[in-house]
N, C-alpha and C positions, 0 to 999 in steps of 0.2 A: 919270442916270448919272453927275451931277456929283457926289454922293459917293461911288460906287465909283470913279472914276477921280481922286479928289480926293487919293490919294496921289501921284499920277503927273502932277499939274497939269493936269488936262484935262476939260474939259468937253463936253457933248452929252447925245444923245437915243439909247435902242434900241427900235427897233419890232420885235417879234418875234413870232413864230408857233410853234405846234406841234400835233401831231395829236392827235386824244383818247387815243390809247393810247401816247401818250410814256414815261407811266409804268409800263407793263406790260410787264415782264421777257419776252422771248421773243416779242413781238409785234414786227410790221415798223416802226413807229414809236417801240420804244422808243429813247431817246436822239436824237431828232430834232430840228432846230432849224432855222428858217431866217429870218432878218431882217437888219437893215439897222441900222448905226451910222451917226449925224449929229455928227460930231466938229467942234468950234466952230474954225475957221482953218484955213491952209494946214497938210498935214503930207506930203511925199513918198509920194505911193500907192505907189509902187514899192518902197518899204521894208519889205521882208517883217519885221523885228524891230518896228516900230512897229506893224503889223497885230498879231503875236503879243501884244505887250504889252497891246493893249484886250482881247483875246480872253482872254488869260489873268485880269487882274482881273475882269473880267464874270464868268467860269466859278467861280474861287477864291468869290468872292460870292456867288453863287447856290447854289452848294453849301452855304454855311456856313448861309445863310438856309431850306435844307432839312434841316438837323440834321447833317449831314456833320461828324463830329469832328475832321478832319485834312484840309481840305480840299487835294488839290494839283492842277498842270495844266504841262504843257510838251511845247512842240512837239516831234515828233519824225520829221515828214517833212513838206516843201515841193518843190513840184517842178511843171515846165513850166510858168514863168512867161511869159505871152505876152501883148502888147499887142493890145487889141480895142476895137471900137467897140461901148460899151454906151449906147444910146438916146442918140446924138450926141456922147458923152462919150469922150475917149481913156482906156480904163480897161487896169487890169491885172488878169489871170486867173490865178490860182494856183491850183493841186491841193494838198491838203496833210493834216496830221493831228494831232491832239494824245492825250497820253494823260492821263486824268484819273481822277475816280471816279463812280459816279455819283452822282444824287440820291434814290436810292430804297433804303432800307436791305437789304443791309447795307455799303451804300456800296462795293461793289466798284469795282475797276480797268474803267475801261471805254477801247477806243480809238476813237476818230471819226476820220471820214474824208470829206472834202467840198472845198467851195471857196468861196474867195474873190473878189469882184472889189471893186476899188479905184479910185478917182478923187476927183479934186477939181472940186467946182461954184463956180465964181467967182461965179455971180449970188448965192447965199447965203453965201458964204464958209464953205463947211462941206468937209470929205474927207468922204467915204462910204465905209463898209465894207461889203460885202453879203457876207454869211457863209452857207452851208446844209451841213450834216452829219448824218452817221447813224452807226451803228456800223459796225465793220469788215465785218463780217459782211452785213449790208445796205446798204452804200452801192450797190454793183453796181446792185443793182434798183431802187432808189430816185433814184439821179442824175439820170435822164432826166428825173423828175417835178419834183425840185428845179429845174432848170434851166427847165423851162416856167414854173414858178410866177414864178422871177426874172424871165424874160424877157418876162412879161406884166405887170410893175408898173409903171406910168405914173408918172413921177416929176415929168411938168410940170405 
């Protein structure tokens, strides 16, 4: 992600996954993402703007790499920010969404909904941003499965 986040002066990695039907319009897995940014250094995990900035740069870069001629991404929803315990870390959980474009021709506009979990890992000196999303039409059906996957990860 160093190259992607260079314009905002940040470094880190992105581990992400998507289902086999992610690029199949009309499928349950269409435009589903789940992953984790490992950002170098401390960043305030409660800062919604910061979380948004990393996601926007990543999404727009991805769209460009998939041939989208005019990528755009903007946050249109952030709600229910709560403090949770995530594997022993004090973390922030937030539900939200973005409006962007699909990475599949004709690159139509998509509304994505999902959640973020953010926290700072002092031992590794990394700010962690976990994300999971699906289209607005499919998130209600998939959110429990996405949460189950995220809760099953072992960070230790």
